[in-house]
C-alpha positions in Angstrom: -30.1 -22.7 -2.8 -27.1 -21.9 -1.2 -23.9 -20.5 -2.7 -21.0 -21.5 -0.2 -19.9 -24.8 1.1 -18.7 -23.7 4.5 -14.8 -24.7 5.2 -14.4 -27.5 8.0 -13.2 -26.3 11.4 -9.7 -27.1 10.9 -9.7 -25.0 7.5 -11.0 -22.2 9.2 -8.6 -22.4 12.3 -5.4 -22.8 10.0 -6.5 -19.8 7.9 -7.1 -17.7 11.0 -4.0 -18.5 12.6 -2.1 -17.9 9.1 -3.5 -14.3 9.4 -1.7 -13.5 12.8 1.7 -12.6 12.8 3.4 -13.4 16.3 7.1 -14.2 17.1 7.3 -17.7 18.5 9.9 -16.4 20.9 7.4 -13.6 22.2 6.1 -13.7 25.9 3.4 -12.6 26.7 1.4 -12.9 23.5 -2.2 -12.0 22.2 -5.2 -13.7 23.6 -6.0 -14.2 19.7 -4.0 -17.4 19.5 -5.2 -19.0 22.6 -8.0 -21.6 22.8 -10.8 -19.0 23.5 -9.4 -16.4 21.2 -9.7 -18.9 18.2 -13.1 -20.0 19.2 -14.5 -16.7 19.5 -12.8 -15.6 16.0 -13.7 -18.5 14.0 -17.0 -18.9 15.6 -16.8 -22.6 16.9 -17.5 -23.7 20.2 -14.7 -23.7 22.8 -15.0 -27.2 23.4 -14.2 -28.1 19.7 -10.9 -26.4 19.6 -8.7 -28.9 21.2 -9.7 -31.6 18.7 -9.6 -29.5 16.0 -6.1 -28.2 16.6 -4.7 -31.7 17.8 -5.3 -32.8 14.0 -3.4 -29.7 12.5 -0.5 -30.4 14.8 -0.4 -34.0 13.7 -0.2 -33.0 10.2 2.8 -30.9 11.1 0.8 -27.6 9.9 0.8 -25.8 13.8 2.3 -26.2 16.7 1.3 -25.8 20.4 3.4 -23.9 23.2 2.6 -22.3 26.4 2.9 -18.9 27.0 1.5 -15.9 29.2 -1.1 -13.9 27.9 -0.7 -11.3 30.8 2.4 -11.1 32.8 1.8 -12.3 36.2 -0.9 -14.9 35.4 -0.5 -18.4 34.5 0.7 -19.7 31.0 -1.9 -21.2 28.9 -1.9 -23.1 25.5 -1.3 -20.7 22.5 -0.8 -21.9 18.7 1.8 -20.9 16.0 1.3 -21.7 12.4 4.3 -23.3 10.9 5.6 -22.9 7.0 3.8 -26.0 5.9 0.5 -24.6 7.5 0.8 -21.2 5.8 1.3 -23.1 2.5 -1.6 -25.3 3.0 -3.7 -22.1 4.3 -2.9 -20.2 1.0 -3.9 -23.1 -0.8 -7.1 -23.6 0.7 -7.8 -20.0 0.6 -6.9 -19.8 -3.3 -9.4 -22.7 -3.8 -12.0 -21.2 -1.8 -11.8 -17.9 -3.8 -12.0 -19.4 -7.1 -15.4 -20.5 -6.4 -18.1 -19.1 -8.7 -20.9 -17.7 -6.5 -23.9 -15.5 -6.7 -23.8 -11.9 -5.6 -25.8 -9.0 -5.0 -24.8 -5.3 -5.5 -27.4 -2.3 -5.8 -30.0 -4.5 -5.9 -28.7 -6.6 -9.0 -28.1 -10.2 -8.9 -24.5 -11.0 -10.5 -23.8 -14.6 -11.5 -20.8 -16.4 -13.0 -17.9 -14.6 -11.1 -15.8 -16.0 -8.4 -15.1 -14.5 -5.0 -11.5 -13.4 -6.3 -13.2 -11.7 -9.3 -15.9 -10.2 -7.0 -13.3 -8.5 -4.8 -11.3 -7.0 -7.9 -14.3 -5.9 -9.7 -16.4 -4.3 -6.9 -13.6 -3.4 -4.3 -14.8 -5.6 -1.5 -13.1 -7.7 0.8 -14.7 -11.1 1.2 -13.8 -12.8 4.4 -14.3 -16.6 3.7 -14.4 -17.3 7.2 -17.4 -15.1 7.8 -19.5 -17.2 5.3 -21.8 -19.5 7.0 -22.9 -21.6 4.1 -26.4 -20.6 4.3 -26.3 -17.7 1.9 -28.4 -17.7 -1.1 -26.0 -15.0 -2.5 -23.2 -12.9 -1.3 -24.6 -9.4 -0.3 -22.1 -7.1 -1.2 -23.6 -4.2 -0.3 -23.5 -5.2 3.3 -19.3 -5.0 2.7 -17.6 -1.8 2.9 -15.5 -1.0 -0.1 -12.2 -2.3 0.7 -8.8 -2.7 -0.8 -8.4 0.6 -2.4 -4.9 2.0 -1.9 -3.0 5.0 -3.1 0.7 4.9 -1.9 2.0 6.9 -4.8 3.6 9.2 -2.4 4.9 6.8 -0.1 8.8 5.9 0.2 10.5 2.5 -0.7 11.2 0.2 2.1 14.5 -1.6 1.3 15.8 -3.1 4.8 13.6 -3.3 7.7 15.3 -4.4 11.0 14.2 -4.8 14.9 11.0 -2.9 14.8 8.6 -5.8 16.4 7.6 -3.9 19.4 6.7 -0.6 17.3 4.4 -3.0 14.8 2.7 -4.6 17.7 1.8 -0.9 19.0 0.4 0.0 15.9 -1.6 -3.3 15.4 -3.1 -2.0 19.1 -3.8 1.2 17.8 -5.9 -0.4 14.8 -7.9 -2.2 17.6 -8.1 0.8 19.9 -10.8 3.4 20.4 -8.3 6.0 19.4 -8.3 7.5 15.9 -5.2 9.3 15.6 -1.5 7.7 16.3 1.3 10.1 16.3 4.5 8.6 15.7 7.8 10.7 16.3 11.2 10.1 15.4 14.3 12.1 14.2 15.1 12.7 10.7 16.4 9.4 9.0 15.1 7.2 11.9 12.9 5.3 9.6 9.3 6.3 10.8 8.2 6.3 7.2 9.7 3.1 6.4 8.4 1.7 9.7 4.4 2.7 8.6 4.7 1.7 4.9 6.2 -1.8 5.8 3.2 -1.8 8.3 0.3 -0.9 5.9 1.4 -3.4 3.5 0.5 -6.1 5.8 -3.0 -4.8 5.8 -5.3 -7.0 3.6 -8.7 -5.3 4.3 -8.1 -1.6 4.9 -8.4 1.3 2.4 -5.4 3.3 2.5 -4.3 6.9 1.3 -0.7 8.1 2.0 -0.3 11.8 1.8 3.1 13.4 2.0 3.2 16.7 3.7 6.5 17.7 2.2 4.5 17.5 -1.3 0.9 18.8 -0.1 1.9 21.6 1.7 -1.5 23.6 2.0 -4.8 22.5 3.3 -6.3 22.9 -0.2 -3.9 20.4 -1.5 -4.8 18.0 1.5 -8.2 18.2 0.9 -7.9 17.6 -3.0 -6.1 14.2 -2.4 -8.8 13.3 0.1 -11.4 14.1 -2.3 -10.1 12.2 -5.0 -9.5 9.2 -2.9 -13.2 9.5 -1.1 -14.4 9.3 -4.8 -12.8 6.2 -5.4 -14.5 4.9 -2.4 -18.0 6.1 -3.9 -18.1 8.5 -0.9 -17.2 12.0 0.3 -14.5 13.5 2.7 -17.2 14.2 5.7 -18.5 10.5 5.8 -14.9 9.0 5.5 -13.5 11.3 8.4 -16.5 11.4 10.8 -18.8 8.6 10.2 -18.7 4.8 10.2 -18.3 4.7 6.5 -14.8 5.3 7.4 -14.3 2.4 9.5 -12.1 0.4 7.3 -10.2 3.5 6.1 -6.6 4.3 7.0 -4.9 7.6 6.1 -1.3 8.3 6.6 0.2 11.9 6.8 3.9 11.6 6.3 6.4 14.3 7.6 4.4 16.3 10.0 6.8 19.0 11.1 6.4 22.7 10.6 3.4 23.1 8.8 0.5 25.9 7.8 -1.6 26.9 10.7 -4.8 26.0 8.6 -3.3 22.2 8.7 -2.7 22.5 12.4 -6.6 23.2 12.9 -7.6 20.6 10.4 -5.7 17.8 12.5 -7.1 19.1 15.5 -10.4 18.8 14.4 -9.7 15.1 13.7 -8.6 14.3 17.1 -11.8 14.4 19.3 -14.0 12.3 16.7 -15.8 9.0 17.9 -16.2 7.6 14.2 -14.5 7.8 11.0 -11.1 6.8 9.4 -8.0 6.0 11.4 -5.2 8.6 11.0 -1.3 8.0 11.4 0.6 10.9 11.7 4.6 10.6 11.2 6.1 13.6 13.0 9.5 14.8 13.5 10.5 14.7 17.3 11.5 18.4 16.9 8.0 19.3 15.9 7.6 22.8 17.2 5.0 23.2 20.2 3.0 25.5 18.2 2.5 22.9 15.6 1.3 20.1 18.2 -2.5 19.5 17.4 -3.4 17.5 20.5 -3.0 18.0 24.3 -2.2 16.0 27.0 -5.7 15.2 28.3 -6.2 13.7 24.5 -3.9 11.3 25.5 -5.1 10.3 28.8 -8.7 10.2 27.5 -7.5 7.6 25.0 -8.3 9.7 21.9 -4.7 9.8 20.5 -1.8 7.4 21.1 1.7 8.5 20.4 4.8 6.5 20.2 8.3 7.6 19.7 10.9 5.5 17.4 14.2 5.1 18.5 17.7 4.0 16.6 18.4 0.6 16.0 20.4 -1.6 18.5 24.1 -2.1 17.8 23.6 -5.6 16.4 21.0 -4.2 14.0 23.4 -1.4 13.1 26.0 -4.0 12.2 23.7 -5.7 9.8 22.6 -2.5 8.1 26.2 -1.3 7.5 26.7 -4.5 5.6 30.3 -5.3 7.1 30.4 -8.3 9.2 34.2 -8.0 9.6 34.1 -4.5 11.3 36.0 -4.3 14.4 34.1 -4.1 17.5 35.7 -0.6 18.4 34.9 0.9 15.2 31.2 -0.4 15.3 30.9 1.1 18.7 32.3 4.6 17.5 29.9 4.8 14.7 26.9 3.6 17.0 27.8 6.3 19.1 27.7 9.0 16.5 24.9 7.5 14.3 22.7 6.8 17.2 21.6 3.8 15.3 19.9 6.0 12.6 19.0 3.8 9.6 19.4 6.6 7.2 23.1 7.2 8.2 24.0 3.6 8.6 22.5 3.2 4.9 24.5 6.2 3.6 27.8 4.7 5.3 27.1 1.4 3.8 26.8 2.9 0.2 29.7 5.4 0.7 27.5 8.3 0.1 29.6 11.0 1.3 27.4 13.9 -0.5 24.3 12.4 1.2 25.8 12.6 4.5 26.9 16.3 4.2 23.5 17.2 2.7 21.0 15.3 5.4 23.1 15.1 8.8 24.9 18.0 10.6 28.2 16.1 10.8 31.2 18.0 9.8 33.4 17.1 7.0 36.1 15.7 9.4 33.2 13.3 11.1 32.0 12.2 7.8 35.4 11.2 6.6 36.2 9.7 9.8 32.7 7.6 10.0 33.4 6.5 6.2 36.5 5.1 7.0 35.5 3.5 10.1 32.6 1.8 8.1 35.0 0.2 5.8 37.4 -1.3 8.2 38.1 -5.0 8.7 39.1 -6.9 11.6 42.9 -8.0 11.0 
């Protein structure tokens, strides 16, 4: 007895492409959206891909283009999902996830529940693209706990602009052998918002957010980690140092001037070969004695790092919310703010007190910036 009618090749390809976020104007693009990448990911023969995508193109669900996968090499055919295709993919997935199936967990057969209900009840991310149609039951014990998230310490993300390169680097980190990513930025540059935006796109990860401004001692950090590991029916050591943590992501937000014990704890996470992925948002002015990794860790691929710069001038104008601002006024604001999302947001909101409290601007500079931000072309 089987519990699952397999999806058609076209359905599998459409769902797969709908999960990949690639800007259609990008060049080069990831190998994932080439014919070879699609065949490998979906589990069909390479020779079946052209016929399958042809039908999806004719139905107006995807479009074909030619892009470089690596600069310097010839362009190849790649595929982007269209809005109509995204809607269709969601409909297929929703219908598939509503199917009632048989499942096994802790040697007990569970019947009468849909895939969606099983995911919610047992915190398992069931990927319908991995179901072959030959299963007698869905083996939940073979699927790592997934979808457990704790963002209670995380900031709200209001406006998000021009960070595609940074998001791509973060995607690369998740696929790399490195287990630690350090993201640097000046205060108000948007590192926390960037990470929050990114992790909200991840469906199949267990994610914990820890604010280092709130949890300032090692004991407090370990308490947070302990509570989260219990929600995953595991323990800290397994999550951080074994394969059990392979779908766990922990964000430590606001690493700057921290306790020495915390520095040592982070240092112990650098040379791991298994365990949870760690993202650490850091001030670019983090003292050297608080750096928890070395240059050779970067060279060995154990740690990745990136630095977040300010928004470019055009995106700064959008965040200011003044479409009619004179070019000269915009340039003066851009020169002083350096594209800082925090400063631009405060200027848009006329938050004089916030600018005094969170920047090094003098009172005269603050008044000048607020006046410039309100200017209109004559």
